[in-house]
N, C-alpha and C positions, 0 to 999 in steps of 0.2 A: 540645376533642378528644372525640369520641364513642367509646364502647366497641364493639369489633367484635362482630358477632352471635354468632360462635362462642364468644367468651368469656362472653357473657351466657347462652347455652344451657348451657354447661358449669357455670357457677355455679348455675344453676337445678337441674341434675342433682345437684350436691352437696347442695343444700338439701332436695330431695325424698328422696334416698337416706339421709340421716343418721337420720331416725326409723325407717326400715326396719331399719337395722343395729342399733338399740337395742331395738326391739320384737320383731322376728321370732324371734330365738333364745330369747326368754323365753316368748312366748305360743305359738309354733308351732315346737318344736324339730325336728320331722321335715318341715318345710315345704320344698318344692323351692327356695324362695328362698335358703335357707342353702346348698344344694348348688351353686346358680349362683354365689353369692359365693365359695365355696371354690374352685370351678374357675377363676374369674377370678383369684383370688389365686395359684393354681398357675401359671397362664399368666404372671402378673407376675413370679413367682420365676424362671421360665425366661428371661424377657426380661432380668432383672437379671444372671443368670449369663452370658448371651451378651454383654451390654454390658460386663461386667467383664473380658473377655479382654484380654491385653496388646496384641494387634495391632489392636484395635478403636479407631477414632477417634471423638471426641465421646462418650466413655463417661459423663461427668457428665450431659449432656443426656439420654441414653437412660435412665440410672438414674432421673432425676427424672420421665421420661415414664411409667415403669412403677410408680412408688412408690404412687400412689393405689390401685391394685388390691391391692397387697400389704398396705397398711395397712388397707383395708376387710376383707380376709379375716382379718387379725389381730384386729380389733375384733369381728368376728362370732364367732370362736373363743373370745375372752375372755368375751363375753356369754353364750355357751352353757355355760361352766363356772362361772359365778357363781350364787349363790342369789338368785333374783329379779332385781332390777336392780342387785344388788351393794351393798356398803356405800356410803352417801352418794350412791346413784344413779350409781355409777361407769360403768355401761353407757351411760347417757344423756350423761354428761360426755365420754366417749371419742368417741361419735358426733358430739356437737356440736363437739368439738375437731377432728375430721376434716373437718367441713364448713367450719369457720373457716379451717383450713389450705388447703383448696381455694380459698377466697375470697381469702386474703391472699397466699399463695405463688403464683408464676406458674402459671396454670392449664395444664392438659394441652395445650390448643390452641396455646399460645405456644411449645411445644417440638416441634411436628410437623415443622417444617423449619427449616433453619439460616438465621440472619439474617432471621427473619420481621419484617416491619414492619407494624404495625397500619394498617388503612385509615382514612383521615381523612374526616370528613364534609365535604361540599361547603361552602365558605364562602359566606356570604350575599353577594349582589351589592353591590358598593361603590356609593355614591351617585354617583360620577363616575369616569370612566376615568383611571387614573394610569399613568405609564410603569413597566414592571417593573424592579425593581432589578437591577443587573448581578450575575451569579452570582459568588460569592466563590470564588477558586481553592482547591481542596482541598489539604491538607497534603502528600498523596502526589504531586500534580502541581502544583507552584507555577507561577505565571505567568512564563514565560521569554521572553515576547515573540515567540511563534511566529506564523507567518503564518496566513491564513485556511485554506489547504489543509491545513496541519498540524493546526489545531484541528478541522477537519471530520473528518480521518482519525482523530483521537483520539476524537471522539464516537462514530464507528462502531466503533472498537476497544473502547471501554468498553461500548457496547451489547452487543457479543458476549461480554462478560465477561473482557476482557483475556486472550486465549488464551495458555496456557503462562506466565501471570503475567509478562507483558512490558509495556513502555511504549513508545509511539512517540516517538522523539526528534525526528525531522524527516521530512517528506514532500516529496520533490523531483519535480516534474513532468518528463516527457520532452519535449524540444522537438519540435513538429510533431505531437503526439498529444494527443487530447482526454482520454482516460481512463488513459493509461499513467503510472505514477509509481514511484518507488523509496522504500521505507520503511527507516528506520534504527531498529532495535529494540534495547532493552537490557532486562536483567532488572529486575523491580520491586525486588528486594532486592539490595543491593550484595554482591558476592562470590559470587553464585549463578549457575551456568551456565544457559543457555537450553536446556531439554530438552522434548521432546514436542510441539514446534510443527510441524504438518504443513501441506502446501500446501492440503489440503482445509479446514483451519480458517481459513487466511487468505482463501481464496476465498469461504467462507461469510460472513465478516465484511464483505466488500466486494461480494458478489453477483456474482462472476465464476467461470468454471470453474477447477478446480484445475490444469488443464493450462496456464493462463495465469499461473501463479505459479511463481517460481523463487527459492530461498533460496541465499544465498552467505555465506561467512564474511567477517568484517571484520578487516582488518589494522590494526595500531596506527599512528596518524598523530600528527603534532605537535598537541598540544592536545586529543587525544581518545584514549580507551583503545580497546583491541581485545581479541580473544580470545573465549573461549566465552561470556562474558556479553553479547556483542553479536552482532547478526545483521542482514544486509541482505536485504531482500525486494523482488523486482522484480515489479510487476504490469503485464503487457503484453497486455491484451486486443486493443487496436487493432493492435499490431505482429504479433500472431499471426494475426489475421484477414487482414491483408495477406500474411503469410508463407504462409498456406494457399492463397491465391488466386494470387499472383504471387511465388513465392520467387526470391531471387537464387541464382546458382550455389553460393555458399558455404552458404546455408541449405538448398537442396535436397540438397547432399551431406551436411550434418550430420544432417538429418532422415531421409533415405532410404537413404544409403549407409554413413555412419559410425556409425549407431546400432547398439545391440547385436544387432538382428535384421537389419541391412543386409548388403550384399554385401561390405563391407570394414570390419568392426566395429573401433572404436577409431581410425579414421583421420580426418584432417582435410585439406580441400582447400587446397593451396598457391596455385594459380592455374589459370585456364582460359584456353587460347589457341586462337584460330582462325586457320588458314592457308588462305585462300581460293584461293590459287594451286594448292596441292597437294590441296585438298579434304579437309582433315582437321581434327579438333578434338582438342586435347590436354588431358587432365585430369591435372595433376601433384599428387600427394598424398603424405602422410607419416603415420607413426603418431604419435599424440599422446604415447604413452609410448615413448621411444626404446629401451627394453629389449624391446619386443614385436616379433614377426615378423608381417609382413602375411599375413592369411588372406583370400584374395580368391575370391569366387564370381562369375565374370564374368557369368553370366546374371543374377544378382541385381543386379549393378552396372548392367547395361543397363536392367533394368526400373526401377531407382531413378532413373536419369538420363533416362528416356524415350527410350532408343536402341533400335533393332531388335536383337534377339538374333541376330546374324549372325556366325558364327565366321570368316567371310572378310573382314569389315570392321572388327571390333573386336578389339584385341589389348592385352595387358598386358605390361609390362616391369618387373621387380622389381630394385631395386638397394639391398640392405640394408634399411633401414626406410622407404625411399622407393619409390614405384612410379609408373608412367606408363600411363594408359589412352589409347589412340589409337583414335579413331572416324573411319573413312574414309567418304567418300561412295561410292566405288567400290572394289572389291577391289584393294589395292595390289600384291599379288603376282601378279596376272593379267598384268602387263606383261612384256615380253620384253626381256632385257638381252643384246645380242649380245656375244660374246667377241671381244676384239681382242688383238693381240700386245702392245700397251702395257700392258693390264691383266694379262696373263699372264706378263710378264717379271718374275722374282723380283728383289727388292732385295738389298742387301748382307747382310741377315739371313735370306735364303731365303724371304721372305714375298711372296705375290702375291694379287691380288683374285680371289676365286672366286665372288662373288655380292654381292647387295645385300639389306639387311633391309627390313622394312616401312616404316621411316622414311627410306629412301634412303641409309642408311649403308653404305659398302663393308665387306664381310666378307673377312678374309684367312685363308689357311691357309699351310702351310709345305711346302717341298720338302726341307728339312733343318732340324735343330734347332741353331740358332746358339748358344744358351745351353748346350746339352749337348755341343757339338762332335761331333755324330753325325748320321747320316741320320735320316729320319723314316719311320715306318711309316704305313700308311693303313688305315682301316676304313670301308667304305661299305656301308650296309644299305638295303634297300628291296625291294618286290615288283616284279613284272614291269611294265614301262612306267612306272616311277616316276621315271626319270631317271638311273639309275646309270651307264649307258654314256656319256651326255652328260657327266657329271661326270668319268668316266675320260678323255674326250677332252681337256678343258681341263686336267686334272691332268697328263696325259702331255705335253701341249704345254708347260706350265710347266717340267716336269722336263727336257724336251728343250732348251728355251731356256736352261736352266742348264748344258747340256753333259752331261747324265746319260744312261745307257743304260736302255732300257725293254724288258721282256719281258711279253707278254700271253698268258694261256692261259684258255680258256673250255671249258665242257663240251660245248657245241654251237655249230656255226658259224652266224653271222648276218651280215647286210650290214654293220652298223656296225663290228664287230670286224675284218672283212676290210678295210674302208677304213682303219682305224687301223693295220693291219699294214703299210701302205705307208710310214708315217712313223716306225716304230720298228724296233728291231733284229730281234726275232723275235716271231712270233705263231702260235698253234696252237689247235685247237678240239676237243679230246677229253681224257678223263681220262689217257690214256697220255702225251700231250704235257705236261700239267700235272705229272705225276709226274717226267718227265725234266727239266723246267725247274727244279723244286725241288731235284732231286738235283744238277744242275749248279751251282746257286747254293750248295748246301752245300759242294761241292768247291771253289768259288771262295774260300770262307772259308779253307780250308787253303792254297790257292795264294797268296792275298794276304797271309797271315800270314808267308810266307817271301820275299815280293818286296822287294828292297832299294830304298831311296829314293836318288835320284841324288846328293843333297847330302852324304850321309855313308856310303852303302853299307849301311845297316842298315834292317831292316824296322820300320815304325811303324804305330800304329793310324790309321785313316782320320780325316782332318781336312777337313771340307767347306770349300771355298774356298781351300785351300792349293795354290798352283801347283806345289809340289815333289812332290805326290802322283803316283805313277806310274800310277794307274788312275783310272777314272771311277766315280762312284756308280752302282750298279745298282738298279733298281726292278722287282721281280717282282710282276706282277698275277695274281690267281687269281679270275676271275669265277665265280659259283656255286660257291664253295669248299665249302659244306656238302654240296651234291649230289655233288661229286667225292669228298669225304672218305668218302662212303658207297658208293662204287663197289665192286662185289664183287671185282674183280681188283686195282685199284691204290689203293683208298681208304686202306688201311693205310699205304702209303708216303707218300701225300699228307699224311695227318694227322701222321705222325711228322716228316717233313721240314719241314712248315709250323711245327710247334711248335719245332723246333730253330732254324729260320731267324729266328723272332721273338726268340729269346734271344741267338743268337750273331751274327746278321747285322749289327747296328749297328756292332760293333767293326771290321768289315771293309768298311764302305761299302755294305751291301746292305739295302734297305728292302723289307718285305713288305707287299703291299696286297691283302688278301682282300676279297671282296664276297659278299653273299648276302642271305638273308631272315630270319636269326635270329642273335643273338650268343650263344647259349646252348650249353652243353657237349653236350647230347644231340643237337644238330644239327651237330656238327663242331668247335665251338670249345671247346678245353680251357680251364680256368681260368687256366693259366699263359699261354696264348696271348692270351686276352682282356685280362689284366692288362698284359702287355707292349704290346699294341696301344693300349690306353687311355692308358697313361702316355707313349707316344712318338708320338702322333698327335693330330689333331683329328677325332674321329669325325663322320661325316656320315650322318644317318638320313633317308632319304626316306620317302614314304608306305608304312607297313607293312600297309595293308589296313583299319585302323580306328584311331581316335584312341587307344584304350586300348592296342593293340598298339604303336603308335608311341611312346607314353609309356613303356611297359615296356621297349622296346628301347633308348630313350635313357637311361633310368635304369640299365639294365644296363651302360652305357658310362661312367657318371659315378661319381665317388667318393662323392657325396652326392646324395640324391634331391631335386634342386631342381625347381621348377615347370617342366614341359615344355610348350611351345606345342602347340596342336592343329593337325593338318593334315587338312582335310576331303577327301572323295573328289573333290569338284568345287567350284569357286567359283560358287555359285548364290545370287543375291540373294533375300532373303525379301520377296516382294511380295504384297500382299493378305492376306486371311484364309483360312486353310485350312478353317475352320468354314463360312464363307459359300460357298466353292467346293463343299464337301460337300453343303450344303443345296440348292445349285442344280444339283448333279449334273455339275459341270464337272471337266475333267481338271486335275491338278496341273501346275505349271509345268515346262518342260523343263530338263534339266541345263544348267549354265553352262559355265564355262571349266575345262579340266582342270588339276589341281594337279601335273602332271608337271614336275619340275625344282625344286619347292619342298621344302626339306629343313630339318631341325634340325641345326645344327652345335654341337658341344660345345667351347667355348673352353677356354683353359688354366686358368682359374679355376673350372672346373666349371659355368659358367653356360651354359644352352642357349638358343640364339638361332635364330629362324625367319628363313630367307633364301630368295631365289630365285637359283639358281645361274646362271652365265653360259651362254648358249646357243651351241652349236657346230653349225652347219648342215651335216649330212652330205650334203645334196643338192648343195651347192656344193663347191668345192675347199677342203680344209682346209690347203692349203699356206701360206695367209696366217697361220696360227697356229703352225705348226711351223717349225723352222729349215730352211735349204736342204739341209744335209747330215745324214744319219742318224748318230747317235752309236753307236759299237760298242766291243766289248772290244778290249784291246790284243793284239798278236800273241803276246806271251808267255803271256797268259791262255788264248788259243785253243789254242796248242801244248800247254800243260799239260793242258787238258781233253781234247785229242785223245789224248794219251798215256794218259789214264785211260779212254779209250773212251767219253767223255761228250759229245763234240762231233761231231754229224752231223745228218742230216736227221731231226728228231724226229717226223716224220709216218710214218716207216717202221714196219712191224710189229715186234712184240717180238722182239728178238734172242735167240738161245739163251743161257741163263744170265744174262740181263740183270737180272732181278729175283728169280728163284728157280732152284734146280737143275733141270736137265733131267730129265724123268720117265724112270725105268728100268723094265725089265720085271720082274715078280714071278716067283716060283718056278713058277707055272703057265703062264708065257708071255704073260700079259696085261700091258698097260702101266698104270702107276699114274697116276691123273688129276692134272692140274695145277690147283691151287686154293689156298684159304687154308691148308689143312693143309701143303702143300708150301712155301708162302710162309713160314708160321710157322717151319718147320724151317730154312729157309735164312736167314731174317731173325734169328731168335732162337736159333739153335743147336739146333734140335730134332733128335731122332734119327729115322733112317729106320726105320719100324716093320716088323714081321714080316709076311709075306704070309699067315700062318695066319688063317683066319677065326675070328671071335669066337664062343664057344659061345652058343647060344640058351638063355635062362633062362626056364623055364615053371613053376617051383614054388619054394617057400621052401627046400627042401633043395638045389636046384641053386644058388640064390642064396648059401647058406651055403658051399657048396663053392667057388664062384667067389671069395668073399671070402678063404677060406683059401688058395687058390692065389695070389691077388695078394699076400697078406701073408707068403707062404712058411711057413705054419703046417702 
């Protein structure tokens, strides 16, 4: 065994420095050599203090590393304070002892790094080739009969320094893959958990990217321990290369949709189904954690799945922790579903089919509430030409087929409402007509409260479907209710009677069905009215002008803000690239199919569903949808309304004293105008004011005098 060169040089330095330490302080006390030795000793003392700290590891090795410098400075100081070379040549003896200690004790170079192994000289060539002896198994890793793959993996693992102080127990190859395998690791020391092992350390040991490394915990099995002291590592470079090029639907969903930055984070694909007949692909997914709520960004989901971002062909349906993505080849709601008498005839529970969803499922709404034993209100919202009147037609037909009476009032006359007037009891087209119909319905509540039932001669609350009931259910429609409620002459009566009817009408078999373009209080809907309509109907929201307005209107009719589907302005397929058309200077594509008749209906559980309502063709005869005979009030109800002066042709001009007291002449002979002031007095018990003109206030003194006169001071 040869001595390393660093050791030889260090021992030579000890030999040459020893005479200097003995001679320099005695012959040349002020020599710079002494200053250099003292500075080296001070540096050595600093190193000793740092090495002696409690939190420092390898303190003994570091102290031994700095000790030659400290001892040299001590010998130099002692030699400088003795007379001559000291008694018995003490200075020379100390220097010689210092050099011998450097020769015999481990030299400085042996402690520069941990676990240093001296280099060996190359052995002389053997006279003849001999087979190398088999390596003996180390005590830390005894020969356990491992296969070649496991032994090769262990060699690579040991070459990397056994990351995180772990040992490879087994290496199992993946079938059909050349480089994929699974490693079973355990801690090198028994009872110690595996900590600090990263995917990057494993990837560096085997020369693969860290993205191809996955660590998993090990459960306890028969004959093998588990827990924190064990770890399973999957190396999948081949599988990941194939996954990036041609992923399966499950892998694509996991990587691009269910990832933390995907369109539905935390979700996993249950299955993918293709229906070629209907031209639709279904992606059914669920949340991996059943306590989480799906958070879906539909545009991100489309990009992750490679689908066109088209809100007319891609839809989402959420049901608890599960959801369904439906990707159609063509817009499913662009189809027309004609209304028929079979679909519109209510069943025993008052339900009938009013439209179909994107998946072809029938959607039902009610003409009365079977579970509450009461009529049903109705709330229909949407902008002009969105399909409200079409929905009115099928809803009125269903109510008429159930034997109910229908009144319809609108702010302005149009063709469709005039046609509907032929098949219902009464119809009118101005704010005065609406005010009279609501006032008559209010009076019917009082009349029906006193109507005796034939079986016992006593009045009872309305019970839908009860053949003993002496009157029919009445449904009062008010189209453009918000506009009528803001009318300067009759808006106050319309608003108040509408509020009262939503509260008291259900008990007496009267349902109120307002329609308009906003469900909020500042546009005519009071909070009390909206709450009663929401709880006793299935609100139907057509296009409100923009997806955000539609969503806001739907959420305003729901108890909780569930996800609301989007209704675009038109169904227009996304074709080609807008960027390429802009670069070529070409015009954008034309609009597609109108979304008139597409609506969001809020079901009883608060879930919003997108549907296409049934189509009633006003250009043909609607008699196929309505019953042969028009349902009307009973003779008793008409006579009672006539006694109250409420049953006549509601298209007549305002009768004297009908809504407010007749104007009288003031003291100067002029007539007092009829308006909101007079209405307020008649409606709310207001006093008829004096004809004296109010004083004009032009200064602070006049204002003070006016206040004193009002307060009788």
